VOGU-3710 file (C-alpha; in Angstrom, 3 decimals, decimal comma):
1> mkrltsllvg> 84,756/98,757/134,724  86,743/99,020/137,949  88,691/95,886/137,058  89,332/97,211/133,573  90,579/100,553/134,807  92,802/98,907/137,408  94,417/96,782/134,702  95,122/99,805/132,545  96,540/101,846/135,401  98,256/99,034/137,250
11> lgglalgvfc> 100,263/97,791/134,279  101,739/101,244/134,099  104,009/100,638/131,101  103,710/101,252/127,392  100,043/101,152/126,420  99,551/98,006/128,388  95,845/97,510/128,631  93,199/96,629/126,120  89,509/97,452/126,451  88,413/95,134/123,699
21> lsiagtsaqq> 89,385/94,138/120,226  86,562/94,627/117,768  86,880/93,069/114,326  83,937/94,388/112,338  83,408/92,881/108,912  81,409/93,935/105,904  79,447/90,729/105,582  75,684/90,773/105,829  75,603/88,375/108,761  73,913/89,652/111,886
31> apqyplddkl> 76,395/90,915/114,415  76,337/89,137/117,769  75,267/90,993/120,864  77,695/91,641/123,673  76,474/91,950/127,261  78,985/94,645/128,217  77,831/97,096/125,543  75,112/98,806/127,549  77,199/98,901/130,708  80,264/100,374/129,018
41> arepapwtvp> 78,138/102,851/127,103  76,926/104,327/130,403  80,328/104,424/132,104  82,032/107,836/132,335  85,026/108,167/130,028  88,365/107,666/131,831  89,580/111,048/130,621  86,722/112,819/132,431  88,105/111,735/135,801  90,823/114,014/137,278
51> gkwgkrgnwg> 94,253/112,444/137,389  96,475/112,024/140,423  99,114/114,436/139,121  96,903/116,867/137,187  93,551/117,326/135,530  94,079/114,256/133,295  95,279/110,703/133,829  99,063/111,015/133,620  99,394/114,720/132,898  102,202/116,174/134,995
61> rwgeqdkrgm> 103,350/112,774/136,257  106,833/113,251/134,798  106,876/117,047/134,771  105,173/119,752/132,748  107,654/119,485/129,854  107,466/115,693/129,476  106,938/114,453/125,904  107,457/110,675/126,348  104,603/109,768/128,662  104,529/106,239/129,996
71> lnyitpemiv> 107,824/105,373/128,356  109,312/107,124/131,376  108,034/104,226/133,471  110,541/101,809/131,948  113,686/102,019/134,034  117,229/100,863/133,131  116,754/98,041/135,633  113,655/96,884/133,741  115,607/96,905/130,481  118,404/94,829/132,022
81> kaaslvktgk> 115,829/92,333/133,264  114,163/92,241/129,833  117,545/91,579/128,216  117,870/88,456/130,362  114,969/86,975/128,399  117,296/86,517/125,421  118,208/82,817/125,475  118,438/81,724/121,827  119,384/84,969/120,071  116,564/84,559/117,584
91> ayalgeelhg> 115,227/87,897/116,335  111,783/88,588/114,862  110,971/91,545/112,640  107,482/92,671/113,648  106,970/95,214/110,876  105,348/94,536/107,532  107,162/95,272/104,275  106,264/98,684/102,893  104,975/98,818/99,335  102,352/100,501/97,197
101> dvarvvrpar> 99,433/98,397/98,421  99,861/98,252/102,188  96,788/98,388/104,388  94,963/101,728/104,344  91,757/100,881/106,104  90,952/104,361/107,381  90,709/106,249/104,096  91,994/105,957/100,514  94,119/109,099/100,995  96,515/106,969/103,008
111> fgvqviqeld> 98,182/105,650/99,890  100,938/103,075/99,948  104,622/103,790/99,759  105,859/105,297/96,494  109,586/104,869/95,849  110,957/107,094/93,088  114,439/106,562/91,711  116,674/109,619/91,570  119,468/107,617/89,935  118,735/104,267/88,364
121> gydrvaattg> 122,238/102,857/88,609  122,429/102,370/84,854  125,762/103,210/83,299  124,793/105,833/80,775  127,742/105,005/78,611  126,127/101,662/77,937  123,085/103,390/76,507  125,115/104,757/73,600  128,077/102,434/73,199  126,508/99,169/74,245
131> sfdpkryqga> 129,263/98,477/76,757  129,952/99,497/80,346  132,740/101,879/81,267  134,886/100,060/83,867  136,307/103,407/85,013  132,930/104,825/85,892  131,129/103,824/89,068  127,450/103,000/89,115  125,115/104,127/91,886  121,462/104,586/92,725
141> asftvmhnht> 119,392/106,759/95,054  115,690/107,220/95,646  112,957/109,394/97,112  110,148/107,976/99,264  106,645/109,414/99,464  104,135/107,942/101,906  101,474/108,622/104,482  102,999/108,258/107,934  100,040/106,198/109,216  100,331/103,567/106,491
151> gshldtfahi> 101,676/100,066/107,042  103,271/99,129/110,368  103,416/102,395/112,250  103,392/104,145/115,590  100,742/106,679/116,612  102,322/109,525/118,575  100,727/111,836/121,127  100,277/114,485/118,431  97,791/112,170/116,706  94,898/112,829/119,103
161> yrenalfnnm> 94,007/115,978/120,990  90,990/117,427/122,775  90,173/120,832/124,174  92,917/122,206/121,934  95,685/120,402/123,824  97,782/117,257/123,431  98,838/114,881/126,201  100,368/116,694/129,180  98,694/119,945/128,105  101,113/120,376/125,207
171> pppkpagteh> 100,042/122,690/122,352  98,173/121,050/119,461  99,802/120,238/116,091  100,487/123,082/113,677  100,649/122,967/109,870  104,421/123,328/110,212  106,808/122,940/113,105  104,919/120,436/115,242  107,425/119,227/117,815  105,330/118,447/120,873
181> gdaasvkfmv> 104,484/114,772/121,112  105,992/114,043/117,688  107,968/111,010/116,545  111,263/112,633/117,513  110,002/112,835/121,101  109,723/109,048/121,352  113,487/108,420/121,160  113,318/104,657/121,771  111,209/101,854/123,229  113,036/98,990/124,894
191> grgvlldvak> 111,604/96,601/127,445  109,858/93,316/128,106  107,462/92,401/125,337  104,490/90,074/125,850  102,434/88,426/123,104  98,879/87,306/123,808  97,797/84,967/121,008  94,048/85,309/121,464  93,343/83,616/118,116  95,037/80,445/119,327
201> ykksdplpvd> 93,380/80,590/122,750  89,916/80,939/121,182  90,751/78,165/118,669  89,788/80,430/115,786  92,548/81,742/113,536  91,607/84,331/112,469  88,969/85,343/114,962  85,415/85,492/113,574  84,055/88,634/111,989  82,704/90,972/114,679
211> ywitledlqn> 84,292/89,056/117,546  84,942/91,269/120,554  87,984/90,435/122,663  87,155/91,143/126,286  89,393/91,774/129,248  88,622/88,238/130,395  89,839/86,898/127,032  93,166/88,638/127,566  93,484/87,427/131,149  92,571/83,863/130,194
221> takaqnveir> 94,978/83,900/127,243  97,803/84,993/129,522  96,908/82,219/131,972  96,794/79,599/129,206  100,189/80,717/127,953  101,581/80,737/131,502  102,783/84,296/131,042  102,406/87,099/133,548  101,673/90,685/132,533  103,816/93,067/134,561
231> kgdillvrtg> 104,275/96,763/135,030  106,345/98,259/132,243  105,473/95,563/129,684  104,878/96,209/126,006  101,750/94,242/125,183  101,055/92,775/121,740  97,757/91,090/120,835  97,372/88,657/117,953  93,996/88,215/116,241  95,168/86,184/113,235
241> wrktwdepda> 93,637/88,612/110,776  96,919/89,395/109,024  96,340/86,387/106,759  93,221/88,039/105,275  95,060/91,077/103,958  95,514/89,718/100,435  92,012/88,307/100,070  89,947/89,699/97,162  86,940/91,945/97,615  83,438/91,194/96,254
251> sgrldaahtk> 84,525/92,066/92,701  87,447/89,658/92,840  90,079/92,370/93,098  92,524/92,854/95,946  90,716/94,352/98,907  93,094/97,319/99,043  91,000/99,161/101,616  91,071/96,045/103,829  87,469/96,537/104,822  87,260/93,142/106,501
261> whivavgsdn> 89,075/93,993/109,679  89,592/96,718/112,255  90,198/96,563/115,955  90,649/98,062/119,388  94,044/97,184/120,870  97,578/98,331/121,433  100,272/96,676/119,396  98,333/94,244/117,209  98,349/92,585/113,796  95,407/94,637/112,521
271> aalewgfppd> 94,854/98,202/111,381  92,671/101,093/112,557  93,113/99,715/116,072  89,924/101,167/117,393  86,423/100,423/118,560  83,751/100,834/115,882  85,882/102,511/113,228  84,853/102,680/110,464  81,337/102,521/111,944  78,993/99,715/110,992
281> pkyqrkafgy> 75,459/101,086/110,471  74,017/97,683/111,410  75,664/97,574/114,807  77,242/100,563/116,450  78,865/99,761/119,757  79,330/102,507/122,269  82,018/102,967/124,880  81,540/105,747/127,404  78,851/107,161/125,104  81,212/107,286/122,094
291> lalpihtdfl> 80,728/105,401/118,856  84,387/105,527/117,897  87,949/106,301/118,988  87,760/105,930/122,779  91,038/103,984/122,929  92,991/106,548/120,941  91,665/109,283/123,210  92,343/107,442/126,447  95,757/106,042/125,583  97,343/108,845/123,555
301> wnrgayimei> 95,670/111,873/125,136  94,848/110,842/128,689  97,424/108,245/129,738  100,357/109,071/127,471  100,636/105,522/126,121  101,572/104,764/122,521  99,686/102,727/119,928  101,302/100,430/117,357  99,271/99,256/114,379  99,594/96,594/111,669
311> lnldelakdq> 102,285/94,417/113,215  103,426/91,008/111,994  103,036/88,659/114,956  102,670/85,339/113,133  106,222/84,043/113,527  106,254/84,931/117,212  103,006/83,017/117,630  104,286/80,035/115,642  107,265/79,715/117,975  105,072/80,377/121,029
321> ayeflfvlgp> 107,409/83,218/121,932  105,195/84,864/124,518  107,817/86,980/126,297  110,881/88,582/124,789  113,114/91,622/124,630  111,284/94,286/122,616  113,383/96,898/120,800  112,131/99,819/118,732  114,176/102,752/117,464  111,679/104,801/115,441
331> lllrggigvp> 112,706/107,425/112,929  113,393/110,605/114,858  111,040/112,410/112,531  110,565/115,932/113,828  106,949/116,905/113,344  105,926/113,335/112,488  102,481/112,583/113,915  102,869/108,971/112,848  106,032/107,102/111,911  106,735/103,796/110,108
341> inpiair> 108,219/101,171/112,414  109,830/97,749/112,327  110,021/96,623/115,970  112,349/93,742/116,805  111,562/90,964/119,277  114,541/88,947/120,533  114,285/85,746/122,571
//
């Protein structure tokens, strides 16, 4: 556990450590046993240990009014150095297309994107005369309705709180007017991005159902790729499970709830991004005595590190682009607890 904690703290950048990546399936096969389960279950939770700057991990590190957390760690000098990674000018869109059937693994209420046309662009003269009016312009506009934690998205600090407080002892979300730790507080994320293609390293693409990515897996993947993880990095982990999104369920229909995959990671190609969630009654792993959500609590609430879910990392992996300039300008959505994103990797 000491090594794990040192990795999380030492990397110091944007959500740059990973406890493990659990992909729990719905198949009837017996889940494998993992030797670290009992040990991790008995370890004290990181957020129960007083931080250096306050009563929690990074609370107070950048002042009592700070809303950006570990993003403050990335300096202009780091961004300049990350920009030097651009050699070919090739850009990769890491977000998935938004539509009505995007992944909603947590609960059915997280429906896909609904686009409603305000104007359809149809020249109304044509409806009655059968011909278009060349003197009249045509235009279209639309409304969008969606859950902010659907599809490729960013979890903000307002997403998780304990003891009636958000990260940095900010007040918890309110039904209206939430501004502390919201999407507008993020501003931007720019820095050195690193991809760890664990699926390729383990020679299993996608990784098997119920496989648990350990810290050693991440370290060995980095070594195999000859890439170094540094302070201030933005770490992305590929499991290969994106290709299962359109597979049918047991009845032969599209598995809209995407029950075959969920994980614990930061910046990955899967959804839910958490240990044991939804829980599997056949095998319930524990971390620090918790059955679910330890990563969300530690990263968002304790450390002030962001979580990105449901990313498209396949093209990066295909090109073996393991380090790159990472650029994200999220919607400055005031009050947004989650926000859709389309990060860009440039190499």
